[in-house]
DRENTORKOL-3810 file (N, C-alpha, C; in nm, 4 decimals):
REM DRENTORKOL-3810
@n.u->-0.5472; n.v->4.4982; n.w->-9.4595; ca.u->-0.4449; ca.v->4.4492; ca.w->-9.5505; c.u->-0.4163; c.v->4.5591; c.w->-9.6528
@n.u->-0.2900; n.v->4.5816; n.w->-9.6794; ca.u->-0.2556; ca.v->4.6869; ca.w->-9.7755; c.u->-0.2369; c.v->4.6296; c.w->-9.9158
@n.u->-0.2256; n.v->4.7176; n.w->-10.0117; ca.u->-0.2174; ca.v->4.6788; ca.w->-10.1525; c.u->-0.0936; c.v->4.5958; c.w->-10.1827
@n.u->0.0170; n.v->4.6214; n.w->-10.1150; ca.u->0.1400; ca.v->4.5455; ca.w->-10.1397; c.u->0.1224; c.v->4.3987; c.w->-10.1001
@n.u->0.0525; n.v->4.3745; n.w->-9.9889; ca.u->0.0257; ca.v->4.2371; ca.w->-9.9467; c.u->-0.0625; c.v->4.1667; c.w->-10.0490
@n.u->-0.1632; n.v->4.2376; n.w->-10.1007; ca.u->-0.2500; ca.v->4.1801; ca.w->-10.2034; c.u->-0.1713; c.v->4.1475; c.w->-10.3296
@n.u->-0.0818; n.v->4.2364; n.w->-10.3693; ca.u->0.0014; ca.v->4.2120; ca.w->-10.4877; c.u->0.0844; c.v->4.0858; c.w->-10.4704
@n.u->0.1433; n.v->4.0683; n.w->-10.3522; ca.u->0.2239; ca.v->3.9485; ca.w->-10.3260; c.u->0.1385; c.v->3.8230; c.w->-10.3331
@n.u->0.0171; n.v->3.8289; n.w->-10.2765; ca.u->-0.0721; ca.v->3.7133; ca.w->-10.2788; c.u->-0.1134; c.v->3.6777; c.w->-10.4213
@n.u->-0.1489; n.v->3.7782; n.w->-10.5006; ca.u->-0.1917; ca.v->3.7533; ca.w->-10.6386; c.u->-0.0752; c.v->3.7044; c.w->-10.7230
@n.u->0.0452; n.v->3.7536; n.w->-10.6960; ca.u->0.1628; ca.v->3.7129; ca.w->-10.7731; c.u->0.1880; c.v->3.5629; c.w->-10.7594
@n.u->0.1611; n.v->3.5075; n.w->-10.6417; ca.u->0.1871; ca.v->3.3658; ca.w->-10.6159; c.u->0.0632; c.v->3.2788; c.w->-10.6325
@n.u->-0.0449; n.v->3.3333; n.w->-10.6876; ca.u->-0.1698; ca.v->3.2597; ca.w->-10.6981; c.u->-0.2442; c.v->3.3051; c.w->-10.8225
@n.u->-0.3469; n.v->3.2309; n.w->-10.8592; ca.u->-0.4304; ca.v->3.2700; ca.w->-10.9716; c.u->-0.5234; c.v->3.3834; c.w->-10.9323
@n.u->-0.5799; n.v->3.3741; n.w->-10.8114; ca.u->-0.6741; ca.v->3.4755; ca.w->-10.7644; c.u->-0.6739; c.v->3.4788; c.w->-10.6128
@n.u->-0.7199; n.v->3.5903; n.w->-10.5589; ca.u->-0.7339; ca.v->3.6053; ca.w->-10.4138; c.u->-0.8803; c.v->3.6360; c.w->-10.3858
@n.u->-0.9406; n.v->3.5601; n.w->-10.2955; ca.u->-1.0792; ca.v->3.5809; ca.w->-10.2571; c.u->-1.0820; c.v->3.6672; c.w->-10.1318
@n.u->-1.1545; n.v->3.7783; n.w->-10.1381; ca.u->-1.1658; ca.v->3.8693; ca.w->-10.0240; c.u->-1.3004; c.v->3.8436; c.w->-9.9568
@n.u->-1.2956; n.v->3.8159; n.w->-9.8265; ca.u->-1.4175; ca.v->3.7886; ca.w->-9.7509; c.u->-1.4586; c.v->3.9119; c.w->-9.6717
@n.u->-1.5881; n.v->3.9319; n.w->-9.6605; ca.u->-1.6441; ca.v->4.0387; ca.w->-9.5790; c.u->-1.7410; c.v->3.9733; c.w->-9.4814
@n.u->-1.7063; n.v->3.9733; n.w->-9.3529; ca.u->-1.7849; ca.v->3.9045; ca.w->-9.2498; c.u->-1.8028; c.v->3.7564; c.w->-9.2824
@n.u->-1.6976; n.v->3.6937; n.w->-9.3324; ca.u->-1.6997; ca.v->3.5507; ca.w->-9.3623; c.u->-1.7654; c.v->3.5144; c.w->-9.4937
@n.u->-1.8152; n.v->3.6116; n.w->-9.5669; ca.u->-1.8804; ca.v->3.5874; ca.w->-9.6957; c.u->-1.7926; c.v->3.6398; c.w->-9.8087
@n.u->-1.7862; n.v->3.5677; n.w->-9.9219; ca.u->-1.7077; ca.v->3.6166; ca.w->-10.0359; c.u->-1.7585; c.v->3.7535; c.w->-10.0813
@n.u->-1.6665; n.v->3.8448; n.w->-10.1011; ca.u->-1.7037; ca.v->3.9803; ca.w->-10.1391; c.u->-1.6424; c.v->4.0202; c.w->-10.2733
@n.u->-1.5115; n.v->3.9925; n.w->-10.2903; ca.u->-1.4397; ca.v->4.0271; ca.w->-10.4127; c.u->-1.3436; c.v->3.9151; c.w->-10.4489
@n.u->-1.3105; n.v->3.9091; n.w->-10.5776; ca.u->-1.2030; ca.v->3.8231; ca.w->-10.6251; c.u->-1.1029; c.v->3.9141; c.w->-10.6935
@n.u->-0.9772; n.v->3.9018; n.w->-10.6551; ca.u->-0.8711; ca.v->3.9840; ca.w->-10.7134; c.u->-0.7885; c.v->3.8945; c.w->-10.8048
@n.u->-0.7758; n.v->3.9355; n.w->-10.9319; ca.u->-0.7030; ca.v->3.8588; ca.w->-11.0334; c.u->-0.5881; c.v->3.9410; c.w->-11.0887
@n.u->-0.4901; n.v->3.8723; n.w->-11.1477; ca.u->-0.3893; ca.v->3.9423; ca.w->-11.2266; c.u->-0.4612; c.v->4.0004; c.w->-11.3482
@n.u->-0.4131; n.v->4.1117; n.w->-11.3979; ca.u->-0.4779; ca.v->4.1773; ca.w->-11.5109; c.u->-0.4851; c.v->4.0852; c.w->-11.6328
@n.u->-0.3778; n.v->4.0118; n.w->-11.6591; ca.u->-0.3764; ca.v->3.9207; ca.w->-11.7745; c.u->-0.4857; c.v->3.8148; c.w->-11.7620
@n.u->-0.5041; n.v->3.7589; n.w->-11.6423; ca.u->-0.6087; ca.v->3.6585; ca.w->-11.6209; c.u->-0.7471; c.v->3.7198; c.w->-11.6405
@n.u->-0.7654; n.v->3.8406; n.w->-11.5889; ca.u->-0.8930; ca.v->3.9105; ca.w->-11.6052; c.u->-0.9216; c.v->3.9355; c.w->-11.7530
@n.u->-0.8203; n.v->3.9837; n.w->-11.8245; ca.u->-0.8348; ca.v->4.0131; ca.w->-11.9672; c.u->-0.8693; c.v->3.8855; c.w->-12.0444
@n.u->-0.8010; n.v->3.7752; n.w->-12.0119; ca.u->-0.8305; ca.v->3.6479; ca.w->-12.0776; c.u->-0.9740; c.v->3.6042; c.w->-12.0505
@n.u->-1.0194; n.v->3.6228; n.w->-11.9287; ca.u->-1.1549; ca.v->3.5838; ca.w->-11.8906; c.u->-1.2589; c.v->3.6666; c.w->-11.9647
@n.u->-1.2351; n.v->3.7955; n.w->-11.9762; ca.u->-1.3311; ca.v->3.8858; ca.w->-12.0406; c.u->-1.3345; c.v->3.8667; c.w->-12.1921
@n.u->-1.2190; n.v->3.8507; n.w->-12.2545; ca.u->-1.2120; ca.v->3.8483; ca.w->-12.4003; c.u->-1.2096; c.v->3.7093; c.w->-12.4620
@n.u->-1.2310; n.v->3.6049; n.w->-12.3833; ca.u->-1.2267; ca.v->3.4710; ca.w->-12.4427; c.u->-1.3465; c.v->3.4504; c.w->-12.5348
@n.u->-1.3247; n.v->3.3695; n.w->-12.6391; ca.u->-1.4287; ca.v->3.3410; ca.w->-12.7367; c.u->-1.5354; c.v->3.2526; c.w->-12.6730
@n.u->-1.6639; n.v->3.2848; n.w->-12.6924; ca.u->-1.7678; ca.v->3.1975; ca.w->-12.6377; c.u->-1.7723; c.v->3.0664; c.w->-12.7158
@n.u->-1.7781; n.v->2.9581; n.w->-12.6446; ca.u->-1.7834; ca.v->2.8256; ca.w->-12.7046; c.u->-1.9300; c.v->2.7902; c.w->-12.7278
@n.u->-1.9607; n.v->2.7292; n.w->-12.8409; ca.u->-2.0997; ca.v->2.6964; ca.w->-12.8716; c.u->-2.1578; c.v->2.5930; c.w->-12.7756
@n.u->-2.0752; n.v->2.4991; n.w->-12.7312; ca.u->-2.1259; ca.v->2.3932; ca.w->-12.6437; c.u->-2.1262; c.v->2.4341; c.w->-12.4972
@n.u->-2.0363; n.v->2.5185; n.w->-12.4571; ca.u->-2.0225; ca.v->2.5554; ca.w->-12.3162; c.u->-2.0418; c.v->2.7049; c.w->-12.2987
@n.u->-2.1326; n.v->2.7420; n.w->-12.2109; ca.u->-2.1542; ca.v->2.8833; ca.w->-12.1806; c.u->-2.0857; c.v->2.9157; c.w->-12.0493
@n.u->-2.0099; n.v->3.0254; n.w->-12.0469; ca.u->-1.9420; ca.v->3.0666; ca.w->-11.9246; c.u->-1.9998; c.v->3.2012; c.w->-11.8837
@n.u->-2.0580; n.v->3.2034; n.w->-11.7656; ca.u->-2.1140; ca.v->3.3274; ca.w->-11.7125; c.u->-2.0743; c.v->3.3393; c.w->-11.5675
@n.u->-2.0201; n.v->3.4537; n.w->-11.5316; ca.u->-1.9812; ca.v->3.4804; ca.w->-11.3931; c.u->-1.8888; c.v->3.3734; c.w->-11.3368
@n.u->-1.8006; n.v->3.3206; n.w->-11.4190; ca.u->-1.7036; ca.v->3.2221; ca.w->-11.3719; c.u->-1.7603; c.v->3.0830; c.w->-11.3555
@n.u->-1.8856; n.v->3.0584; n.w->-11.3985; ca.u->-1.9457; ca.v->2.9259; ca.w->-11.3887; c.u->-1.9671; c.v->2.8714; c.w->-11.5283
@n.u->-1.9483; n.v->2.7419; n.w->-11.5424; ca.u->-1.9571; ca.v->2.6793; ca.w->-11.6733; c.u->-2.0648; c.v->2.5721; c.w->-11.6702
@n.u->-2.1579; n.v->2.5769; n.w->-11.7659; ca.u->-2.2609; ca.v->2.4745; ca.w->-11.7773; c.u->-2.2370; c.v->2.4038; c.w->-11.9095
@n.u->-2.2168; n.v->2.2720; n.w->-11.9048; ca.u->-2.1922; ca.v->2.1973; ca.w->-12.0276; c.u->-2.3236; c.v->2.1414; c.w->-12.0797
@n.u->-2.3395; n.v->2.1399; n.w->-12.2126; ca.u->-2.4620; ca.v->2.0895; ca.w->-12.2732; c.u->-2.4771; c.v->1.9391; c.w->-12.2553
@n.u->-2.3652; n.v->1.8666; n.w->-12.2624; ca.u->-2.3711; ca.v->1.7211; ca.w->-12.2588; c.u->-2.4266; c.v->1.6679; c.w->-12.1274
@n.u->-2.3814; n.v->1.7233; n.w->-12.0169; ca.u->-2.4183; ca.v->1.6648; ca.w->-11.8882; c.u->-2.4881; c.v->1.7624; c.w->-11.7947
@n.u->-2.5037; n.v->1.8866; n.w->-11.8350; ca.u->-2.5696; ca.v->1.9892; ca.w->-11.7545; c.u->-2.5061; c.v->2.0082; c.w->-11.6176
@n.u->-2.3773; n.v->1.9768; n.w->-11.6055; ca.u->-2.3068; ca.v->2.0003; ca.w->-11.4798; c.u->-2.2655; c.v->2.1458; c.w->-11.4710
@n.u->-2.2609; n.v->2.1943; n.w->-11.3499; ca.u->-2.2177; ca.v->2.3302; ca.w->-11.3235; c.u->-2.0814; c.v->2.3226; c.w->-11.2582
@n.u->-1.9836; n.v->2.3895; n.w->-11.3151; ca.u->-1.8500; ca.v->2.3843; ca.w->-11.2563; c.u->-1.7847; c.v->2.5207; c.w->-11.2658
@n.u->-1.6908; n.v->2.5460; n.w->-11.1752; ca.u->-1.6166; ca.v->2.6718; ca.w->-11.1803; c.u->-1.5235; c.v->2.6668; c.w->-11.2994
@n.u->-1.5087; n.v->2.7769; n.w->-11.3655; ca.u->-1.4286; ca.v->2.7816; ca.w->-11.4868; c.u->-1.3158; c.v->2.8819; c.w->-11.4718
@n.u->-1.2027; n.v->2.8488; n.w->-11.5320; ca.u->-1.0892; ca.v->2.9407; ca.w->-11.5369; c.u->-1.0568; c.v->2.9645; c.w->-11.6830
@n.u->-0.9910; n.v->3.0722; n.w->-11.7148; ca.u->-0.9536; ca.v->3.0958; ca.w->-11.8538; c.u->-0.8658; c.v->2.9829; c.w->-11.9061
@n.u->-0.8858; n.v->2.9484; n.w->-12.0322; ca.u->-0.8107; ca.v->2.8373; ca.w->-12.0908; c.u->-0.6608; c.v->2.8616; c.w->-12.0856
@n.u->-0.6193; n.v->2.9864; n.w->-12.0958; ca.u->-0.4764; ca.v->3.0156; ca.w->-12.0983; c.u->-0.4139; c.v->3.0216; c.w->-11.9590
@n.u->-0.4963; n.v->3.0262; n.w->-11.8558; ca.u->-0.4427; ca.v->3.0344; ca.w->-11.7195; c.u->-0.4117; c.v->2.8944; c.w->-11.6688
@n.u->-0.2875; n.v->2.8721; n.w->-11.6326; ca.u->-0.2483; ca.v->2.7420; ca.w->-11.5798; c.u->-0.2807; c.v->2.7376; c.w->-11.4316
@n.u->-0.3338; n.v->2.6240; n.w->-11.3891; ca.u->-0.3617; ca.v->2.6097; ca.w->-11.2466; c.u->-0.2321; c.v->2.5783; c.w->-11.1737
@n.u->-0.2361; n.v->2.5952; n.w->-11.0445; ca.u->-0.1184; ca.v->2.5668; ca.w->-10.9625; c.u->-0.0793; c.v->2.4198; c.w->-10.9771
@n.u->-0.1805; n.v->2.3321; n.w->-10.9871; ca.u->-0.1539; ca.v->2.1891; ca.w->-11.0033; c.u->-0.0834; c.v->2.1618; c.w->-11.1356
@n.u->-0.1272; n.v->2.2290; n.w->-11.2436; ca.u->-0.0623; ca.v->2.2117; ca.w->-11.3738; c.u->0.0837; c.v->2.2550; c.w->-11.3681
@n.u->0.1080; n.v->2.3660; n.w->-11.3045; ca.u->0.2448; ca.v->2.4172; ca.w->-11.2931; c.u->0.3307; c.v->2.3215; c.w->-11.2116
@n.u->0.2746; n.v->2.2703; n.w->-11.1006; ca.u->0.3487; ca.v->2.1752; ca.w->-11.0173; c.u->0.3773; c.v->2.0468; c.w->-11.0944
@n.u->0.2786; n.v->1.9994; n.w->-11.1719; ca.u->0.2967; ca.v->1.8779; ca.w->-11.2513; c.u->0.4068; c.v->1.8974; c.w->-11.3543
@n.u->0.4053; n.v->2.0106; n.w->-11.4231; ca.u->0.5102; ca.v->2.0393; ca.w->-11.5213; c.u->0.6471; c.v->2.0456; c.w->-11.4557
@n.u->0.6537; n.v->2.1070; n.w->-11.3390; ca.u->0.7801; ca.v->2.1175; ca.w->-11.2665; c.u->0.8303; c.v->1.9795; c.w->-11.2250
@n.u->0.7404; n.v->1.8953; n.w->-11.1743; ca.u->0.7795; ca.v->1.7594; ca.w->-11.1356; c.u->0.8275; c.v->1.6788; c.w->-11.2562
@n.u->0.7590; n.v->1.6931; n.w->-11.3692; ca.u->0.8014; ca.v->1.6230; ca.w->-11.4905; c.u->0.9408; c.v->1.6684; c.w->-11.5328
@n.u->0.9663; n.v->1.7972; n.w->-11.5261; ca.u->1.0979; ca.v->1.8499; ca.w->-11.5627; c.u->1.2049; c.v->1.7973; c.w->-11.4676
@n.u->1.1752; n.v->1.7973; n.w->-11.3378; ca.u->1.2709; ca.v->1.7462; ca.w->-11.2389; c.u->1.2982; c.v->1.5985; c.w->-11.2637
@n.u->1.1932; n.v->1.5208; n.w->-11.2907; ca.u->1.2117; ca.v->1.3778; ca.w->-11.3171; c.u->1.2963; c.v->1.3547; c.w->-11.4422
@n.u->1.2750; n.v->1.4347; n.w->-11.5462; ca.u->1.3566; ca.v->1.4225; ca.w->-11.6672; c.u->1.5025; c.v->1.4559; c.w->-11.6378
@n.u->1.5236; n.v->1.5611; n.w->-11.5589; ca.u->1.6602; ca.v->1.5996; ca.w->-11.5212; c.u->1.7279; c.v->1.4895; c.w->-11.4404
@n.u->1.6539; n.v->1.4304; n.w->-11.3476; ca.u->1.7090; ca.v->1.3214; ca.w->-11.2659; c.u->1.7458; c.v->1.2032; c.w->-11.3544
@n.u->1.6569; n.v->1.1664; n.w->-11.4463; ca.u->1.6839; ca.v->1.0551; ca.w->-11.5370; c.u->1.8065; c.v->1.0840; c.w->-11.6233
@n.u->1.8171; n.v->1.2054; n.w->-11.6727; ca.u->1.9315; ca.v->1.2444; ca.w->-11.7544; c.u->2.0614; c.v->1.2353; c.w->-11.6748
@n.u->2.0601; n.v->1.2858; n.w->-11.5521; ca.u->2.1792; ca.v->1.2782; ca.w->-11.4664; c.u->2.2153; c.v->1.1338; c.w->-11.4343
@n.u->2.1147; n.v->1.0531; n.w->-11.4101; ca.u->2.1368; ca.v->0.9112; ca.w->-11.3798; c.u->2.2058; c.v->0.8417; c.w->-11.4984
@n.u->2.1562; n.v->0.8685; n.w->-11.6195; ca.u->2.2155; ca.v->0.8093; ca.w->-11.7396; c.u->2.3587; c.v->0.8577; c.w->-11.7590
@n.u->2.3816; n.v->0.9852; n.w->-11.7329; ca.u->2.5158; ca.v->1.0418; ca.w->-11.7460; c.u->2.6124; c.v->0.9761; c.w->-11.6474
@n.u->2.5681; n.v->0.9558; n.w->-11.5248; ca.u->2.6519; ca.v->0.8902; ca.w->-11.4230; c.u->2.6834; c.v->0.7472; c.w->-11.4643
@n.u->2.5823; n.v->0.6754; n.w->-11.5159; ca.u->2.6045; ca.v->0.5377; ca.w->-11.5606; c.u->2.7074; c.v->0.5322; c.w->-11.6733
@n.u->2.6994; n.v->0.6260; n.w->-11.7679; ca.u->2.7969; ca.v->0.6307; ca.w->-11.8777; c.u->2.9376; c.v->0.6557; c.w->-11.8244
@n.u->2.9499; n.v->0.7502; n.w->-11.7317; ca.u->3.0808; ca.v->0.7808; ca.w->-11.6736; c.u->3.1361; c.v->0.6614; c.w->-11.5967
@n.u->3.0482; n.v->0.5893; n.w->-11.5264; ca.u->3.0929; ca.v->0.4710; ca.w->-11.4524; c.u->3.1418; c.v->0.3624; c.w->-11.5484
@n.u->3.0728; n.v->0.3451; n.w->-11.6618; ca.u->3.1144; ca.v->0.2451; ca.w->-11.7602; c.u->3.2507; c.v->0.2808; c.w->-11.8185
@n.u->3.2699; n.v->0.4089; n.w->-11.8505; ca.u->3.3979; ca.v->0.4542; ca.w->-11.9057; c.u->3.5081; c.v->0.4356; c.w->-11.8027
@n.u->3.4826; n.v->0.4735; n.w->-11.6792; ca.u->3.5813; ca.v->0.4602; ca.w->-11.5720; c.u->3.6143; c.v->0.3140; c.w->-11.5478
@n.u->3.5121; n.v->0.2281; n.w->-11.5469; ca.u->3.5329; ca.v->0.0853; ca.w->-11.5236; c.u->3.6110; c.v->0.0230; c.w->-11.6394
@n.u->3.5831; n.v->0.0657; n.w->-11.7630; ca.u->3.6525; ca.v->0.0117; ca.w->-11.8798; c.u->3.7986; c.v->0.0558; c.w->-11.8835
@n.u->3.8308; n.v->0.1716; n.w->-11.8295; ca.u->3.9677; ca.v->0.2227; ca.w->-11.8304; c.u->4.0551; c.v->0.1603; c.w->-11.7227
@n.u->3.9945; n.v->0.1017; n.w->-11.6193; ca.u->4.0730; ca.v->0.0421; ca.w->-11.5112; c.u->4.1362; c.v->-0.0887; c.w->-11.5594
@n.u->4.2624; n.v->-0.1121; n.w->-11.5191; ca.u->4.3279; ca.v->-0.2372; ca.w->-11.5606; c.u->4.2638; c.v->-0.3565; c.w->-11.4911
@n.u->4.2602; n.v->-0.4651; n.w->-11.5619; ca.u->4.2017; ca.v->-0.5876; ca.w->-11.5071; c.u->4.3084; c.v->-0.6640; c.w->-11.4314
@n.u->4.2775; n.v->-0.7072; n.w->-11.3092; ca.u->4.3716; ca.v->-0.7826; ca.w->-11.2273; c.u->4.3390; c.v->-0.9313; c.w->-11.2273
@n.u->4.2407; n.v->-0.9698; n.w->-11.3035; ca.u->4.2020; ca.v->-1.1110; ca.w->-11.3092; c.u->4.2790; c.v->-1.1772; c.w->-11.4226
@n.u->4.3518; n.v->-1.2874; n.w->-11.3892; ca.u->4.4282; ca.v->-1.3605; ca.w->-11.4911; c.u->4.3666; c.v->-1.4925; c.w->-11.5197
END
């Protein structure tokens, strides 16, 4: 795989996992995501080391992403919310136009 293919993959994703003989070998991130991960402030309750997060309250281990990096799901959710708002707005606009059009038509009922 060449560098241009990797750039395209990273551009459309948060990170790219590179496997070597079926085992994870490298993770490729956008520079901004890497910088956010390296320079984020350590939280007193949660320690983040090597991309893993251990919480004091429940001692669970979970994968962590930088707080400023939006996940693909977050982006999709925001996009769906925007589309739904646009649809609702268009629907209301159509209803208003129909009311105006209906009110302007002469009544044939006597």
